[in-house]
N, CA, C and O of each residue as an XYZ file, in Angstrom:
676
protein
N       0.855    -22.113     10.823
C       0.456    -21.146     11.840
C      -0.886    -22.293     12.444
O      -1.617    -23.098     11.868
N      -0.734    -21.875     13.816
C      -1.851    -22.286     14.579
C      -2.924    -21.353     15.572
O      -2.687    -20.155     15.725
N      -3.725    -21.786     16.014
C      -4.803    -20.705     16.740
C      -3.804    -20.022     17.857
O      -3.848    -18.816     18.099
N      -3.159    -20.670     18.321
C      -2.331    -20.381     19.675
C      -1.357    -19.296     19.035
O      -1.208    -18.165     19.498
N      -0.756    -19.764     17.977
C       0.151    -18.648     17.459
C      -0.366    -17.283     16.904
O       0.222    -16.205     16.817
N      -1.745    -17.670     16.524
C      -2.484    -16.164     16.003
C      -3.033    -15.336     16.896
O      -3.307    -14.145     16.749
N      -3.230    -16.264     18.153
C      -3.735    -15.367     19.064
C      -2.799    -14.589     19.859
O      -3.175    -13.630     20.533
N      -1.472    -15.012     19.792
C      -0.288    -14.193     20.350
C       0.518    -13.604     19.270
O       1.743    -13.546     19.378
N       0.027    -13.258     18.455
C       0.536    -12.394     17.124
C      -0.061    -11.077     17.630
O      -1.185    -10.818     18.060
N       1.192    -10.212     17.422
C       1.079     -8.619     17.582
C       0.732     -8.058     16.087
O       1.048     -8.468     14.970
N      -0.002     -7.018     16.504
C      -0.152     -6.085     15.047
C       1.074     -5.683     14.286
O       1.082     -5.679     13.055
N       2.136     -5.335     15.029
C       3.527     -5.017     14.281
C       3.979     -6.167     13.668
O       4.708     -5.967     12.696
N       3.685     -7.665     14.048
C       4.317     -8.988     13.171
C       3.226     -9.256     12.089
O       3.661    -10.076     11.281
N       1.633     -8.745     11.717
C       1.073     -8.636     10.828
C       1.700     -8.852      9.546
O       1.565     -9.889      8.896
N       2.333     -7.937      9.223
C       2.870     -7.565      7.702
C       3.709     -8.830      7.538
O       3.479     -9.529      6.551
N       4.500     -9.136      8.257
C       6.097    -10.097      8.174
C       5.293    -11.565      8.121
O       5.691    -12.408      7.316
N       4.234    -11.834      8.932
C       3.808    -12.822      8.887
C       2.886    -13.082      7.773
O       2.643    -14.249      7.464
N       2.348    -12.093      7.139
C       1.602    -12.755      6.106
C       2.257    -12.882      4.650
O       1.704    -13.434      3.699
N       3.394    -12.345      4.626
C       4.354    -12.848      3.619
C       4.741    -14.268      3.693
O       5.259    -14.798      2.709
N       4.531    -14.930      4.785
C       5.133    -16.343      5.048
C       4.017    -17.208      5.263
O       4.264    -18.255      5.861
N       2.972    -17.017      4.941
C       1.406    -18.110      4.910
C       1.790    -19.103      4.012
O       2.404    -18.822      2.982
N       1.488    -20.214      4.308
C       1.096    -21.214      3.334
C      -0.230    -21.467      3.009
O      -1.182    -20.846      3.481
N      -0.301    -22.389      2.193
C      -1.851    -22.568      1.680
C      -2.579    -23.032      2.898
O      -3.670    -22.537      3.183
N      -2.060    -23.904      3.583
C      -2.512    -24.181      5.176
C      -2.797    -23.213      5.946
O      -3.964    -23.196      6.335
N      -2.025    -22.277      6.354
C      -2.462    -21.221      6.998
C      -3.569    -20.303      6.245
O      -4.483    -19.803      6.901
N      -3.453    -20.092      4.809
C      -4.610    -19.181      4.637
C      -6.102    -20.027      4.775
O      -7.123    -19.359      4.941
N      -6.179    -21.476      4.700
C      -7.268    -22.010      4.556
C      -7.937    -22.212      6.436
O      -9.109    -22.352      6.785
N      -6.927    -22.165      7.145
C      -6.850    -22.178      8.613
C      -7.665    -20.514      9.124
O      -8.578    -20.255      9.908
N      -6.883    -19.747      8.320
C      -7.546    -17.960      8.579
C      -8.786    -17.949      8.013
O      -9.646    -17.326      8.634
N      -9.166    -18.597      6.768
C     -10.298    -18.319      6.303
C     -11.446    -18.917      7.338
O     -12.495    -18.317      7.573
N     -11.124    -20.048      7.855
C     -12.167    -20.571      8.938
C     -12.268    -19.799      9.830
O     -13.405    -19.665     10.282
N     -11.274    -19.070     10.382
C     -10.949    -18.567     11.642
C     -11.868    -16.706     11.614
O     -11.891    -15.886     12.532
N     -12.393    -16.612     10.445
C     -13.311    -15.252      9.852
C     -14.730    -15.884     10.524
O     -15.599    -15.162     11.013
N     -14.786    -16.917     10.480
C     -16.137    -16.958     11.213
C     -16.447    -17.498     12.699
O     -17.491    -18.027     13.081
N     -15.244    -17.224     13.464
C     -14.878    -17.956     14.882
C     -15.618    -16.903     15.643
O     -16.049    -15.864     15.142
N     -15.715    -17.218     16.757
C     -16.847    -16.469     17.916
C     -15.586    -15.368     18.462
O     -15.963    -14.196     18.479
N     -14.616    -15.527     18.762
C     -14.031    -14.664     19.195
C     -13.246    -13.068     18.200
O     -12.489    -12.933     17.239
N     -13.703    -12.499     18.781
C     -13.283    -11.197     17.968
C     -11.989    -10.793     17.558
O     -11.651    -10.440     16.428
N     -11.274    -10.880     18.613
C      -9.908    -10.597     18.813
C      -9.312    -11.243     17.526
O      -8.993    -10.584     16.536
N      -9.167    -12.896     17.658
C      -8.730    -13.705     16.865
C      -9.061    -13.776     15.046
O      -8.417    -14.120     14.055
N     -10.619    -13.165     15.355
C     -11.400    -13.151     13.794
C     -10.504    -11.988     13.194
O      -9.893    -12.047     12.127
N     -10.536    -10.962     14.043
C      -9.798    -10.014     13.614
C      -8.336     -9.825     12.917
O      -7.825     -9.223     11.973
N      -7.995    -10.683     13.932
C      -5.967    -10.726     13.505
C      -6.093    -12.051     12.090
O      -5.250    -12.064     11.193
N      -7.049    -12.877     12.125
C      -7.122    -13.698     10.729
C      -7.334    -12.663      9.841
O      -6.427    -12.617      9.010
N      -8.456    -11.538      9.644
C      -8.618    -10.826      8.909
C      -7.471     -9.954      8.226
O      -7.389     -9.837      7.003
N      -6.711     -9.434      9.004
C      -5.954     -8.711      8.935
C      -4.452     -9.135      8.503
O      -3.616     -8.344      8.068
N      -4.242    -10.625      8.715
C      -3.441    -11.337      7.994
C      -3.822    -12.067      6.328
O      -3.014    -12.265      5.420
N      -4.936    -12.284      6.333
C      -5.609    -12.382      5.101
C      -5.413    -11.146      4.181
O      -4.807    -11.385      3.136
N      -5.829     -9.834      4.390
C      -5.953     -8.682      3.833
C      -4.326     -8.508      3.508
O      -4.028     -8.291      2.334
N      -3.516     -8.573      4.262
C      -2.159     -7.935      3.957
C      -1.740     -9.009      2.963
O      -1.347     -8.610      1.867
N      -1.776    -10.509      3.234
C      -1.661    -11.357      2.291
C      -1.966    -10.929      0.812
O      -1.098    -10.965     -0.060
N      -3.306    -10.508      0.578
C      -3.920    -10.593     -0.401
C      -3.257     -9.334     -1.411
O      -3.191     -9.217     -2.634
N      -2.914     -8.675     -0.541
C      -2.121     -7.545     -1.471
C      -0.834     -7.958     -1.954
O      -0.229     -7.003     -2.442
N      -0.234     -8.978     -1.991
C       1.105     -9.480     -2.179
C       0.582    -10.925     -2.844
O       1.318    -11.193     -3.795
N      -0.005    -11.501     -2.734
C      -0.207    -13.156     -3.522
C      -1.665    -13.002     -3.521
O      -2.427    -12.205     -2.975
N      -1.869    -14.328     -4.550
C      -3.391    -14.826     -4.819
C      -4.187    -15.794     -4.173
O      -5.348    -16.144     -4.386
N      -3.020    -16.307     -3.017
C      -3.702    -17.707     -2.370
C      -5.090    -17.451     -1.993
O      -5.878    -18.340     -2.316
N      -5.672    -16.211     -1.246
C      -6.947    -15.869     -0.536
C      -7.820    -16.151     -2.184
O      -8.536    -17.151     -2.152
N      -7.815    -15.390     -3.542
C      -8.550    -15.884     -4.466
C      -9.399    -17.307     -4.252
O     -10.591    -17.572     -4.413
N      -8.404    -18.001     -3.873
C      -9.386    -19.169     -4.311
C     -10.497    -19.629     -3.430
O     -11.280    -20.558     -3.625
N     -10.411    -18.738     -2.346
C     -11.851    -18.836     -1.671
C     -12.556    -17.737     -1.825
O     -13.058    -17.270     -0.803
N     -12.730    -17.199     -2.821
C     -13.804    -16.177     -3.718
C     -15.274    -16.711     -3.142
O     -15.903    -15.889     -2.476
N     -15.803    -17.876     -3.322
C     -17.001    -18.535     -3.233
C     -17.344    -18.148     -1.523
O     -18.404    -17.699     -1.087
N     -16.316    -18.421     -0.883
C     -16.710    -18.188      0.516
C     -16.934    -16.806      0.899
O     -17.780    -16.484      1.734
N     -16.065    -15.865      0.200
C     -16.084    -14.304      0.428
C     -17.204    -13.880     -0.241
O     -17.444    -12.790      0.278
N     -17.871    -14.047     -0.918
C     -19.002    -14.143     -1.808
C     -20.091    -14.227     -0.712
O     -20.904    -13.332     -0.483
N     -20.008    -15.432     -0.052
C     -21.226    -15.975      0.783
C     -21.368    -14.691      1.954
O     -22.429    -14.299      2.440
N     -19.921    -14.136      2.271
C     -20.123    -13.328      3.592
C     -21.253    -11.849      3.220
O     -21.969    -11.265      4.034
N     -21.066    -11.512      1.556
C     -21.884    -10.488      1.279
C     -23.233    -10.640      1.715
O     -23.898     -9.625      1.917
N     -23.755    -11.837      1.897
C     -25.368    -11.971      1.961
C     -25.752    -12.503      3.319
O     -26.842    -13.011      3.580
N     -24.411    -12.280      4.438
C     -24.564    -12.695      5.701
C     -25.571    -11.906      6.422
O     -25.796    -10.766      6.013
N     -26.186    -12.345      7.408
C     -26.827    -11.836      8.156
C     -26.276    -10.824      9.334
O     -26.929     -9.976      9.941
N     -25.147    -11.098      9.451
C     -23.864    -10.534     10.686
C     -23.308     -9.472      9.638
O     -22.781     -9.964      8.640
N     -23.357     -7.905      9.735
C     -22.574     -7.165      9.181
C     -21.421     -7.372      9.370
O     -20.733     -7.111      8.383
N     -20.821     -7.779     10.326
C     -19.146     -7.936     10.471
C     -18.691     -8.808      9.381
O     -17.750     -8.630      8.609
N     -19.489     -9.742      9.448
C     -19.364    -10.818      7.868
C     -19.230    -10.248      7.056
O     -18.118    -10.221      6.529
N     -20.563     -9.316      6.413
C     -20.661     -8.556      5.221
C     -19.187     -7.767      5.012
O     -18.536     -7.688      3.971
N     -18.895     -7.249      6.240
C     -17.450     -6.188      6.241
C     -16.555     -7.148      5.430
O     -16.233     -7.047      4.246
N     -16.265     -7.980      6.212
C     -14.960     -8.749      6.137
C     -15.177     -9.468      4.709
O     -14.114     -9.692      4.131
N     -16.169     -9.815      4.124
C     -16.317    -10.298      2.587
C     -16.155     -8.950      1.596
O     -15.643     -9.104      0.487
N     -16.584     -7.698      2.009
C     -16.211     -6.565      0.944
C     -15.070     -6.293      0.879
O     -14.527     -6.116     -0.212
N     -14.233     -6.164      2.373
C     -12.791     -5.932      2.053
C     -11.949     -6.926      1.601
O     -10.984     -6.526      0.949
N     -12.042     -7.963      1.750
C     -11.589     -9.038      1.188
C     -11.590     -9.456     -0.251
O     -10.614     -9.886     -0.867
N     -12.965     -9.256     -0.776
C     -12.921     -9.312     -2.279
C     -12.481     -8.209     -2.772
O     -12.077     -8.469     -3.906
N     -12.321     -6.986     -2.509
C     -11.856     -5.844     -2.636
C     -10.188     -5.844     -3.007
O      -9.578     -5.273     -3.911
N      -9.709     -6.762     -1.879
C      -8.416     -6.834     -2.114
C      -7.836     -7.935     -3.027
O      -6.640     -8.072     -3.287
N      -8.869     -8.715     -3.484
C      -8.766    -10.067     -4.092
C      -8.987     -9.864     -5.592
O      -8.553    -10.714     -6.370
N      -9.676     -8.720     -6.068
C     -10.066     -8.687     -7.497
C      -8.631     -8.410     -8.145
O      -8.493     -8.877     -9.276
N      -7.951     -7.980     -7.806
C      -6.551     -7.865     -8.348
C      -6.411     -9.048     -8.795
O      -6.042     -9.054     -9.969
N      -6.566    -10.137     -8.299
C      -6.321    -11.597     -9.279
C      -7.011    -12.098     -9.814
O      -6.778    -13.260    -10.144
N      -8.346    -11.393    -10.208
C      -9.570    -12.117    -10.699
C      -9.300    -12.139    -11.978
O      -9.502    -11.101    -12.608
N      -8.777    -13.322    -12.677
C      -8.492    -13.642    -14.206
C      -9.879    -14.249    -14.584
O     -10.436    -14.232    -15.681
N     -10.270    -14.756    -13.481
C     -11.742    -15.417    -14.332
C     -12.878    -14.740    -14.403
O     -13.885    -15.260    -14.882
N     -12.862    -13.354    -13.883
C     -14.121    -12.775    -14.170
C     -14.954    -12.642    -13.455
O     -16.014    -12.152    -13.845
N     -14.762    -13.049    -12.085
C     -15.777    -13.134    -10.944
C     -16.338    -12.051    -10.270
O     -17.396    -12.057     -9.640
N     -15.457    -10.987    -10.462
C     -16.087     -9.821     -9.816
C     -17.364     -9.188    -10.725
O     -18.295     -8.748    -10.049
N     -17.463     -9.121    -11.848
C     -18.725     -8.598    -12.461
C     -19.813     -9.559    -11.943
O     -20.883     -9.004    -11.692
N     -19.757    -10.859    -11.738
C     -20.743    -11.714    -11.339
C     -20.810    -11.397     -9.944
O     -21.882    -11.896     -9.603
N     -20.354    -10.923     -9.053
C     -20.945    -10.457     -7.678
C     -20.788     -8.925     -7.280
O     -20.696     -8.623     -6.091
N     -20.761     -8.038     -8.200
C     -20.933     -6.675     -8.266
C     -22.356     -6.226     -7.484
O     -22.349     -5.532     -6.467
N     -23.481     -6.697     -8.078
C     -24.574     -6.386     -7.845
C     -24.873     -6.674     -6.235
O     -25.595     -5.944     -5.556
N     -24.214     -7.830     -5.751
C     -24.045     -8.109     -4.064
C     -22.989     -7.245     -3.640
O     -23.463     -6.579     -2.720
N     -22.143     -7.007     -3.780
C     -21.114     -6.154     -3.723
C     -21.725     -4.724     -3.223
O     -21.669     -4.230     -2.096
N     -22.391     -4.157     -4.540
C     -22.824     -3.027     -4.638
C     -24.254     -2.756     -3.288
O     -24.581     -1.688     -2.770
N     -24.730     -3.889     -3.093
C     -25.925     -3.634     -2.056
C     -25.246     -3.154     -0.965
O     -25.678     -2.120     -0.457
N     -24.174     -3.737     -0.445
C     -23.220     -3.651      0.881
C     -22.968     -2.199      0.657
O     -22.765     -1.662      1.746
N     -22.901     -1.332     -0.361
C     -22.526      0.247     -0.324
C     -23.550      0.746      0.255
O     -23.456      1.887      0.708
N     -24.739      0.033      0.374
C     -25.970      0.928      0.894
C     -26.468      0.296      2.200
O     -27.595      0.517      2.642
N     -25.383     -0.667      2.920
C     -25.654     -1.380      4.124
C     -26.843     -0.907      5.183
O     -27.355      0.202      5.028
N     -27.203     -1.648      6.104
C     -28.150     -1.130      6.966
C     -27.108     -0.415      7.897
O     -27.353      0.585      8.572
N     -25.857     -1.103      7.829
C     -24.960     -0.656      8.702
C     -23.782      0.383      8.542
O     -22.733     -0.189      8.248
N     -23.695      1.434      8.629
C     -22.723      2.508      8.142
C     -21.796      2.044      8.007
O     -21.472      2.097      6.820
N     -20.846      1.388      8.818
C     -19.792      1.142      8.739
C     -19.443      0.198      7.412
O     -18.518      0.301      6.605
N     -20.318     -0.572      7.476
C     -20.336     -1.676      6.059
C     -20.134     -1.110      4.950
O     -19.314     -1.406      4.081
N     -21.147     -0.003      4.985
C     -21.185      0.891      3.704
C     -20.183      1.638      3.260
O     -19.962      2.022      2.112
N     -19.464      1.861      4.453
C     -18.070      2.867      4.307
C     -16.943      1.783      3.480
O     -16.217      2.064      2.526
N     -17.055      0.698      4.075
C     -16.107     -0.272      3.682
C     -16.254     -0.602      2.097
O     -15.408     -0.593      1.203
N     -17.626     -0.892      2.082
C     -17.632     -1.258      0.898
C     -17.279     -0.290     -0.202
O     -16.588     -0.586     -1.176
N     -17.819      0.910      0.036
C     -17.394      2.094     -0.974
C     -15.955      2.476     -1.110
O     -15.605      2.868     -2.223
N     -15.030      2.423     -0.114
C     -13.735      2.299     -0.176
C     -13.387      1.169     -0.850
O     -12.514      1.429     -1.677
N     -13.625      0.314     -0.844
C     -13.359     -0.938     -1.299
C     -13.512     -0.981     -2.958
O     -12.866     -1.706     -3.715
N     -14.436     -0.111     -3.286
C     -14.600     -0.051     -4.677
C     -13.189      0.764     -5.150
O     -12.743      0.520     -6.271
N     -12.428      1.835     -4.181
C     -11.392      2.668     -4.542
C     -10.215      1.298     -4.768
O      -9.494      1.183     -5.759
N     -10.240      0.626     -3.942
C      -9.052     -0.278     -4.154
C      -9.462     -1.270     -5.411
O      -8.498     -1.854     -5.907
N     -10.529     -1.497     -5.895
C     -10.726     -2.440     -6.861
C     -10.121     -1.660     -8.197
O      -9.295     -2.214     -8.922
N     -10.544     -0.512     -8.412
C     -10.154      0.468     -9.509
C      -8.614      0.667     -9.530
O      -7.938      0.548    -10.552
N      -8.115      0.987     -8.281
C      -6.892      1.077     -8.299
C      -5.943      0.122     -8.672
O      -4.971      0.357     -9.389
N      -6.328     -1.324     -8.013
C      -5.679     -2.487     -8.330
C      -5.877     -3.196     -9.687
O      -4.926     -3.844    -10.122
N      -6.761     -3.148    -10.233
C      -7.303     -3.105    -11.350
C      -7.357     -2.853    -12.513
O      -7.145     -3.642    -13.434
N      -7.750     -1.323    -12.615
C      -7.694     -0.338    -13.531
C      -8.998     -0.764    -14.236
O      -9.120     -0.100    -15.265
N     -10.105     -1.702    -14.045
C     -11.378     -2.067    -14.681
C     -12.459     -1.545    -13.697
O     -12.277     -1.051    -12.584
N     -13.442     -1.730    -14.252
C     -14.991     -1.644    -13.697
C     -15.194     -0.317    -13.701
O     -16.306     -0.144    -13.203
N     -14.571      1.019    -14.085
C     -14.891      1.977    -13.729
C     -15.822      2.616    -14.016
O     -16.307      3.468    -13.272
N     -16.284      2.300    -15.248
C     -17.933      2.988    -15.799
C     -19.032      2.413    -15.172
O     -20.106      2.988    -15.000
N     -18.650      0.788    -14.679
C     -20.066      0.217    -14.217
C     -19.882      0.736    -12.395
O     -20.882      0.844    -11.686
N     -18.592      0.985    -11.909
C     -18.820      1.303    -10.624
C     -19.193      2.678    -10.591
O     -19.970      3.086     -9.727
N     -18.635      3.534    -11.584
C     -19.179      4.760    -11.518
C     -20.837      4.959    -11.677
O     -21.573      5.829    -11.213
N     -21.077      3.992    -12.381
C     -23.003      4.293    -12.847
C     -23.596      3.584    -11.447
O     -24.733      3.945    -11.142
N     -23.038      2.755    -10.695
C     -23.842      2.273     -9.587
C     -23.544      3.117     -8.649
O     -24.580      3.416     -8.055
N     -22.611      3.663     -8.209
C     -22.410      4.667     -7.153
C     -23.437      6.152     -7.225
O     -23.770      6.806     -6.236
N     -23.786      6.433     -8.558
C     -24.362      7.475     -9.002
C     -26.185      7.269     -8.378
O     -26.999      8.140     -8.073
N     -26.297      5.928     -8.375
C     -27.671      5.321     -7.801
C     -27.968      5.245     -6.581
O     -29.082      5.017     -6.109
N     -26.583      5.509     -5.805
C     -27.046      5.086     -4.367
C     -27.560      6.571     -3.657
O     -27.256      7.725     -3.960
N     -28.572      5.984     -2.459
C     -29.286      6.962     -1.790
C     -28.793      6.795     -0.342
O     -28.722      5.652      0.110
N     -28.429      7.901      0.457
C     -27.936      7.458      1.916
C     -28.844      8.239      2.656
O     -28.373      8.866      3.605
N     -30.228      8.344      2.383
C     -31.048      8.912      3.405
C     -31.379      8.368      4.401
O     -31.950      9.030      5.267
N     -31.110      6.909      4.602
C     -31.480      6.420      5.974
C     -30.146      6.606      7.163
O     -30.339      6.332      8.348
N     -29.183      6.964      6.797
C     -28.378      7.542      7.377
C     -28.253      9.097      8.218
O     -28.880     10.100      7.878
N     -27.329      9.022      9.337
C     -27.728     10.226      9.631
C     -26.814     11.322      8.793
O     -26.044     11.022      7.881
N     -27.052     12.607      9.277
C     -26.623     13.519      8.438
C     -25.099     13.540      8.383
O     -24.528     13.408      7.300
N     -24.475     13.689      9.438
C     -23.008     13.723      9.541
C     -22.319     12.466      8.925
O     -21.158     12.579      8.530
N     -23.044     11.146      8.812
C     -22.637      9.748      8.056
C     -22.694      9.997      6.704
O     -21.762      9.853      5.913
N     -24.050     10.457      6.402
C     -23.971     10.897      4.595
C     -23.056     11.709      4.461
O     -22.152     11.148      3.842
N     -22.813     12.663      4.690
C     -21.761     13.222      4.432
C     -20.181     12.531      4.178
O     -19.389     12.910      3.315
N     -19.965     11.473      5.121
C     -18.894     10.693      5.057
C     -18.812      9.817      3.648
O     -17.881      9.558      2.886
N     -20.151      9.499      3.662
C     -20.450      8.358      2.270
C     -20.030      9.144      1.210
O     -19.029      8.836      0.564
N     -20.809     10.302      0.923
C     -20.630     11.173     -0.172
C     -19.203     11.455     -0.472
O     -18.684     11.464     -1.588
N     -18.619     11.692      0.713
C     -17.137     12.093      0.750
C     -16.301     10.580     -0.334
O     -15.720     10.462     -1.413
N     -16.736      9.698      0.814
C     -16.036      8.174     -0.191
C     -16.577      8.014     -1.570
O     -15.915      7.515     -2.481
N     -17.630      8.389     -1.683
C     -18.099      7.844     -3.373
C     -17.172      8.962     -4.051
O     -16.436      8.480     -4.912
N     -17.019     10.559     -3.833
C     -16.392     11.185     -4.741
C     -15.076     10.773     -4.651
O     -14.412     11.017     -5.658
N     -14.482     10.199     -3.708
C     -13.229     10.015     -3.841
C     -12.798      8.794     -5.037
O     -11.993      8.861     -5.966
N     -13.783      7.560     -4.540
C     -13.924      6.636     -5.374
C     -14.438      7.446     -6.980
O     -13.720      7.103     -7.919
N     -14.924      7.875     -7.135
C     -15.401      8.469     -8.697
C     -14.173      9.089     -9.274
O     -13.987      8.943    -10.482
N     -13.140      9.897     -8.422
C     -12.115     10.590     -8.702
C     -10.986      9.506     -9.371
O     -10.312      9.682    -10.386
N     -11.003      8.420     -8.539
C     -10.155      7.353     -9.467
C     -10.708      6.634    -10.335
O      -9.879      5.950    -10.936
N     -12.326      6.402    -10.851
C     -12.709      5.932    -11.802
C     -12.645      7.290    -13.072
O     -12.852      6.966    -14.242
N     -12.395      8.546    -12.783
C     -12.337      9.307    -13.925
C     -10.829      9.600    -14.376
O     -10.582     10.388    -15.289
N      -9.785      8.869    -13.630
C      -8.393      9.489    -13.854
C      -8.284      8.753    -15.287
O      -7.280      8.904    -15.984
């Protein structure tokens, strides 16, 4: 895969293409997550997200994803939380507990959408690993959403409730 192929890739082709990614493709897509072109960056993310559900290749870029959690750019923080959530399933080295505080900070991000994505990602982590239920539940219990609009607070509380249901299964 190259940038030109990525540009022409349709949403319908993402799932199929994600199963065919090589190590070189994953490297290119990780690099593309920092591209200025929104459409290109989004396609790279979708491919990496779909690929992460099936194969552990993206996990080797954990440190890159971890750095995104602290980015000044909320879009980059969102990419980091969503890809970490998908790759926690491959975490045989125990990296998620070491990044959990940074991840949880994104659950109360200055940007509402990043908060939602981080909280929803916790559900993905619980479902795909069966781990961290207690620590996630404890961390979620401490979140305050007062800085958000009332309708946003309701959505965030609903997301928290959904994650807690998974944690209590």
